[in-house]
C-alpha positions in Angstrom: -2.7 2.2 -14.4 -1.0 4.2 -17.2 2.4 3.1 -17.3 4.2 6.3 -15.2 2.0 5.4 -12.6 3.1 1.7 -12.4 6.5 2.6 -12.9 6.5 4.9 -10.0 4.7 2.4 -7.9 7.3 0.2 -8.5 10.3 2.2 -7.4 8.6 4.3 -4.9 7.4 2.6 -2.4 6.7 4.8 1.1 10.0 3.5 2.5 11.8 5.0 -0.6 10.5 8.2 -0.4 10.9 8.9 3.2 14.3 8.0 2.3 14.4 10.2 -0.6 13.0 13.0 1.8 15.7 12.2 4.5 18.3 12.7 2.2 16.6 16.0 1.1 16.5 17.4 4.7 20.2 16.5 4.9 21.1 18.4 1.6 19.5 21.2 2.7 21.1 21.5 6.0 24.1 21.3 4.3 23.2 23.9 2.1 22.0 26.2 4.4 25.3 25.5 6.6 27.6 26.8 3.2 25.0 29.8 3.0 25.6 31.0 6.6 29.3 30.2 6.0 29.6 32.3 2.6 26.4 35.0 2.4 26.2 38.1 4.2 23.1 38.2 6.5 21.6 41.7 6.9 21.1 42.9 10.2 17.1 43.3 10.4 16.9 39.5 8.3 19.2 38.0 11.3 16.0 36.8 13.3 14.4 35.0 10.6 17.3 33.6 9.2 18.0 32.0 12.3 14.8 30.6 13.1 14.5 29.1 9.5 18.4 27.6 10.2 16.7 25.8 13.5 13.7 24.7 11.7 16.0 22.8 9.0 19.0 21.7 10.9 16.4 20.7 13.4 15.0 18.3 10.6 17.8 16.9 9.2 18.6 15.5 12.8 15.5 13.8 12.9 15.8 12.3 9.6 19.4 11.4 10.5 18.3 10.1 14.1 15.8 7.9 12.3 17.9 6.3 9.6 21.1 5.7 11.3 19.6 5.6 14.9 19.7 2.4 17.1 16.3 1.6 15.8 17.4 1.6 12.0 19.8 -1.3 13.0 16.6 -3.3 15.1 18.6 -2.3 18.4 16.3 -3.6 21.0 18.5 -3.8 24.0 17.3 -2.4 27.2 19.1 1.0 28.2 22.2 0.7 30.0 21.2 3.6 32.3 19.7 2.5 36.1 16.2 3.3 36.5 15.4 6.4 38.2 14.3 6.2 41.5 10.7 6.0 42.3 8.8 8.3 44.6 8.0 5.4 46.9 12.0 4.2 47.1 12.6 7.8 47.9 10.1 8.6 50.8 10.6 4.8 52.1 9.5 5.5 55.8 8.4 2.3 56.7 9.8 1.2 60.1 11.6 5.3 60.4 10.8 7.0 63.9 10.1 10.3 62.9 11.2 13.3 65.4 8.4 15.9 66.3 
């Protein structure tokens, strides 16, 4: 391996590369928000711009959720919400008399 390849292999692990990409996504979201507040958007370009804004914001949201969410802390607790009822528990007709 050459010197540059060894250098980047030492510092740019896959986790570091993902983190850098997440920071780029968050920076892009900030730039898009700044642009929406300061720039005038032409009426005929409004829909494509809003689509692009939605895509950038969803990328930033995913990156933020991945790196700062509960899985980043190693949180393995069970969810606090009670389980949803199953069809068997809702339609429990054992011993019920049906009117016909």
